[in-house]
C-alpha positions as CSV (number, residue, x, y, z in Angstrom):
1,X,19.0,-22.0,47.3
2,X,17.1,-24.4,45.0
3,X,16.3,-21.8,42.5
4,X,14.0,-23.7,40.1
5,X,11.6,-24.4,43.0
6,X,10.9,-20.7,43.3
7,X,9.4,-20.8,39.8
8,X,7.6,-24.1,40.2
9,X,5.9,-23.0,43.5
10,X,5.0,-19.6,42.2
11,X,7.1,-17.7,44.7
12,X,7.6,-14.2,43.4
13,X,9.7,-12.9,46.3
14,X,12.2,-14.6,48.6
15,X,13.4,-13.0,51.9
16,X,16.7,-14.1,53.5
17,X,17.1,-14.5,57.2
18,X,18.2,-11.5,59.2
19,X,21.9,-10.6,59.6
20,X,23.6,-7.9,61.5
21,X,25.8,-5.0,60.3
22,X,26.7,-1.8,62.0
23,X,24.6,-2.7,65.0
24,X,21.4,-3.1,63.0
25,X,19.5,-6.0,61.5
26,X,19.1,-6.4,57.8
27,X,17.8,-8.9,55.2
28,X,17.9,-9.4,51.5
29,X,14.8,-9.6,49.3
30,X,15.1,-11.3,46.0
31,X,12.6,-11.2,43.1
32,X,13.7,-14.1,40.9
33,X,11.3,-13.1,38.1
34,X,11.7,-9.3,38.6
35,X,9.8,-7.0,40.8
36,X,6.4,-6.9,39.1
37,X,5.2,-4.0,41.3
38,X,7.9,-1.9,39.5
39,X,7.2,-3.4,36.1
40,X,10.6,-5.2,36.0
41,X,10.8,-7.8,33.3
42,X,13.6,-10.3,32.3
43,X,15.8,-9.3,35.2
44,X,16.4,-10.4,38.8
45,X,15.6,-7.7,41.4
46,X,17.5,-7.6,44.7
47,X,17.1,-5.2,47.6
48,X,18.6,-4.6,51.0
49,X,15.9,-4.1,53.7
50,X,16.2,-2.6,57.1
51,X,14.6,-5.4,59.2
52,X,13.8,-3.6,62.4
53,X,11.5,-0.9,61.0
54,X,9.6,-0.6,64.3
55,X,12.7,0.8,65.9
56,X,13.0,3.5,63.2
57,X,9.4,4.5,63.9
58,X,9.8,4.4,67.7
59,X,13.0,6.4,67.8
60,X,12.0,8.6,64.8
61,X,15.5,8.0,63.4
62,X,17.3,7.6,60.1
63,X,20.2,5.3,59.3
64,X,22.6,5.9,56.4
65,X,24.4,3.0,54.8
66,X,26.6,2.2,51.8
67,X,26.1,-1.3,50.5
68,X,27.0,-3.6,47.6
69,X,25.7,-7.0,46.5
70,X,27.7,-10.1,45.5
71,X,26.7,-13.0,43.1
72,X,29.1,-15.9,43.2
73,X,30.5,-17.4,40.0
74,X,30.7,-20.9,41.4
75,X,32.9,-22.1,38.4
76,X,35.7,-19.6,38.8
77,X,35.1,-18.8,42.5
78,X,34.8,-15.1,41.7
79,X,32.1,-12.7,42.6
80,X,30.1,-10.4,40.5
81,X,29.9,-7.1,42.5
82,X,27.0,-4.8,42.0
83,X,26.9,-1.4,43.7
84,X,26.1,2.2,43.1
85,X,28.6,3.7,40.6
86,X,29.3,6.6,42.9
87,X,29.2,4.6,46.1
88,X,26.4,6.7,47.3
89,X,25.0,6.3,50.9
90,X,21.3,5.6,51.2
91,X,19.0,6.7,54.0
92,X,16.8,4.1,55.6
93,X,13.9,5.5,57.5
94,X,10.2,4.8,58.4
95,X,8.9,5.6,54.9
96,X,11.8,4.2,52.9
97,X,13.4,1.1,54.5
98,X,14.7,-0.7,51.4
99,X,17.1,0.1,48.6
100,X,18.6,-2.0,45.8
101,X,18.5,-2.8,42.2
102,X,15.4,-3.4,40.1
103,X,17.6,-4.8,37.3
104,X,20.3,-6.6,39.1
105,X,21.2,-9.0,36.2
106,X,19.3,-10.2,33.1
107,X,17.7,-13.6,33.8
108,X,19.2,-15.0,30.6
109,X,22.7,-14.1,31.8
110,X,21.9,-15.5,35.3
111,X,20.8,-18.8,33.8
112,X,23.7,-19.1,31.4
113,X,25.8,-22.1,32.6
114,X,29.0,-20.5,31.3
115,X,28.6,-17.6,33.8
116,X,28.6,-20.0,36.8
117,X,25.9,-18.1,38.7
118,X,23.5,-21.0,38.7
119,X,25.1,-24.4,39.3
120,X,23.3,-27.6,40.2
121,X,20.2,-25.4,40.7
122,X,21.9,-23.4,43.4
123,X,23.1,-19.9,43.6
124,X,24.8,-17.7,46.2
125,X,24.0,-14.1,46.9
126,X,25.7,-11.9,49.5
127,X,25.8,-8.3,50.7
128,X,28.3,-6.0,52.4
129,X,26.8,-3.2,54.5
130,X,28.6,-0.2,56.0
131,X,26.6,2.1,58.3
132,X,27.9,5.6,57.8
133,X,25.8,7.6,60.1
134,X,22.7,7.8,62.3
135,X,20.5,10.8,62.7
136,X,17.1,11.9,63.7
137,X,14.9,12.1,60.7
138,X,12.9,15.0,62.0
139,X,9.1,15.1,61.7
140,X,6.9,15.0,58.7
141,X,3.2,15.7,58.3
142,X,0.6,14.6,56.0
143,X,-2.1,17.2,55.5
144,X,-5.4,16.0,54.1
145,X,-7.8,18.7,52.9
146,X,-11.5,17.9,52.8
147,X,-13.1,18.9,49.5
148,X,-16.7,20.2,49.7
149,X,-16.7,19.8,53.5
150,X,-20.1,19.6,55.0
151,X,-21.2,21.4,58.2
152,X,-22.9,19.7,61.1
153,X,-25.3,21.4,63.5
154,X,-26.2,20.4,67.1
155,X,-28.8,22.1,69.2
156,X,-28.6,21.9,72.9
157,X,-31.7,22.8,75.0
158,X,-30.8,23.8,78.5
159,X,-33.7,23.8,80.9
160,X,-33.8,25.4,84.4
161,X,-30.9,27.6,83.3
162,X,-31.2,29.9,86.3
163,X,-30.7,26.9,88.6
164,X,-27.4,25.8,87.1
165,X,-24.9,25.6,89.9
166,X,-21.9,24.0,88.3
167,X,-18.9,26.0,87.2
168,X,-19.5,24.8,83.6
169,X,-22.0,22.5,81.8
170,X,-21.4,20.4,78.8
171,X,-23.7,19.2,76.0
172,X,-24.1,15.7,74.9
173,X,-21.5,14.6,72.4
174,X,-22.3,14.9,68.7
175,X,-20.5,14.0,65.4
176,X,-18.9,16.2,62.8
177,X,-16.7,14.7,60.2
178,X,-16.3,11.4,62.1
179,X,-15.1,13.1,65.2
180,X,-17.0,13.6,68.5
181,X,-17.6,17.2,69.8
182,X,-19.4,18.9,72.7
183,X,-20.2,22.4,73.8
184,X,-18.8,23.8,77.1
185,X,-20.9,26.6,78.7
186,X,-19.9,28.6,81.7
187,X,-23.1,30.2,82.9
188,X,-21.3,32.7,85.2
189,X,-18.3,33.3,83.0
190,X,-14.7,32.2,83.1
191,X,-11.3,33.7,84.0
192,X,-11.3,37.4,83.3
193,X,-15.1,37.4,82.5
194,X,-16.2,35.7,85.6
195,X,-19.4,37.3,86.9
196,X,-19.8,39.6,83.9
197,X,-20.3,37.3,80.8
198,X,-21.3,33.8,79.7
199,X,-18.3,31.9,78.3
200,X,-18.8,29.2,75.7
201,X,-16.5,26.9,73.8
202,X,-16.4,24.0,71.3
203,X,-14.4,21.0,72.6
204,X,-13.1,18.0,70.8
205,X,-14.5,15.1,72.8
206,X,-12.4,12.2,71.4
207,X,-9.0,13.9,71.6
208,X,-7.6,10.9,73.5
209,X,-8.0,8.8,70.3
210,X,-5.8,11.1,68.2
211,X,-2.3,9.9,67.3
212,X,0.6,12.0,68.6
213,X,1.0,15.1,66.5
214,X,-2.4,14.7,64.8
215,X,-4.5,17.9,64.4
216,X,-8.0,18.7,63.1
217,X,-8.7,22.1,61.5
218,X,-12.3,23.1,62.1
219,X,-14.4,26.3,61.4
220,X,-17.3,26.6,63.8
221,X,-20.0,29.0,64.9
222,X,-21.5,29.0,68.4
223,X,-25.0,30.6,68.9
224,X,-27.4,31.4,71.7
225,X,-30.7,31.5,69.9
226,X,-33.1,34.4,70.3
227,X,-36.4,32.5,70.9
228,X,-38.5,35.6,70.3
229,X,-37.2,37.5,67.2
230,X,-34.4,35.3,65.9
231,X,-31.8,37.9,66.6
232,X,-29.3,35.2,67.5
233,X,-26.0,35.9,69.2
234,X,-23.2,34.2,67.3
235,X,-19.5,33.9,67.3
236,X,-17.4,32.3,64.6
237,X,-13.8,31.1,64.7
238,X,-11.4,28.6,63.2
239,X,-9.0,26.5,65.3
240,X,-6.5,23.6,65.0
241,X,-7.8,21.0,67.6
242,X,-5.4,18.5,69.0
243,X,-4.7,16.5,72.2
244,X,-2.9,19.5,73.6
245,X,-5.5,22.1,72.4
246,X,-8.9,20.5,72.9
247,X,-11.2,23.5,73.0
248,X,-11.7,26.9,71.5
249,X,-14.3,29.6,71.9
250,X,-15.2,32.8,73.7
251,X,-14.7,34.0,77.3
252,X,-17.0,37.0,76.7
253,X,-19.7,35.4,74.5
254,X,-22.5,37.5,75.8
255,X,-22.9,39.8,78.8
256,X,-25.0,38.5,81.7
257,X,-26.9,41.8,81.7
258,X,-28.0,41.4,78.1
259,X,-28.6,37.6,78.4
260,X,-31.0,38.0,81.3
261,X,-32.8,41.0,79.8
262,X,-36.4,40.0,78.9
263,X,-36.2,41.5,75.4
264,X,-33.1,39.6,74.4
265,X,-35.0,36.3,73.8
266,X,-32.0,34.3,75.2
267,X,-33.9,32.9,78.1
268,X,-37.6,32.1,77.7
269,X,-39.4,30.2,80.5
270,X,-35.9,29.5,82.0
271,X,-34.9,27.7,78.8
272,X,-31.8,28.6,76.8
273,X,-31.2,27.2,73.3
274,X,-27.6,26.8,72.2
275,X,-26.4,25.8,68.8
276,X,-23.0,24.7,67.4
277,X,-22.3,24.5,63.7
278,X,-19.0,22.7,62.9
279,X,-17.2,22.2,59.6
280,X,-14.0,20.2,59.5
281,X,-11.7,21.4,56.6
282,X,-8.5,19.5,57.2
283,X,-6.8,16.7,59.1
284,X,-3.0,16.6,59.7
285,X,-1.2,13.4,60.8
286,X,2.5,12.9,61.5
287,X,4.5,10.6,59.2
C-alpha cells in the first residue's frame, strides 16, 4: 500500500479486497486519518467487516467471530498484534456488520521510522478471523408512533342500493396516512349474520406493498348516515392491519329490519350514505 497517496488524494477510507474465513467473506476497512464519523483524531482506525451482508439479511442470521489484527514491523519482521484484551467474540448481523478499533495506533507512532511500520511508503496489515458460532438472530421490530395523528374521512354514496346483487361491494380507494384504504359492504350480511344484518369492514387496499412483517395500527369508525335526523349508526374499533390481516369491522353492523325501516333514515330514495373515519397511530416494521 502506497500510504502517502491516501493523504494526497484525500481518501479517508480504504477497503481491502474480500477474503474468506470460516466459510464467510470478510474485508478490512482502514481509516488512515482516523474515523471522523466517530470523532477519532491522531489515530489510525481499522475494522473487520462482514462482506456478504445481504446473506445475513436474507437468512436472518448472526455470525459470531473472534479476530485480531496484525501490523508488520518490516525492520524486525515482527508483528504488532491488536485484539480485544478478553478475546471476546463479536456478533455480526444485519444491523451491526463491522467491529474493530477506533484507535488502532497513534499516527505518530505509525509514522515513526524506528517502529518499522511504514517503510518505503508501504505498510502491511493483516487479520486472523475465527468463526465461533452461527445462529438465527431472531426478529426485531421498529415501532414508529405518529404524534398528533390526523384523521381522514371518506364518504361513499351508494345509489340503487336495493338493486345491489353482489355478495359484497367496495368503495373507491382513499388515502389515510399515506396508505390506501377502502370500505367493504355486504348488503345481505356475511357468515353468521347472512340474511339478518348488513356487514361492513375497513380494508387496507395496498397491503401487497407492505414489507414482510410490517403492520399498521389504525383506529377507525364506520358509519351509515341517517339522512333525515342525523342519528347515524356507528361502530368504532382499532386494529393492526398487515398483509395477513387486511380488514376489520363488523358482521352485525345494523339489522336489515332497522336499515330498511322508513324512519331510520338509512335509505332515502334508494340511496345509502356510508362514511369511514380513519386515524393511523403507529407503523411497525421488521429490522
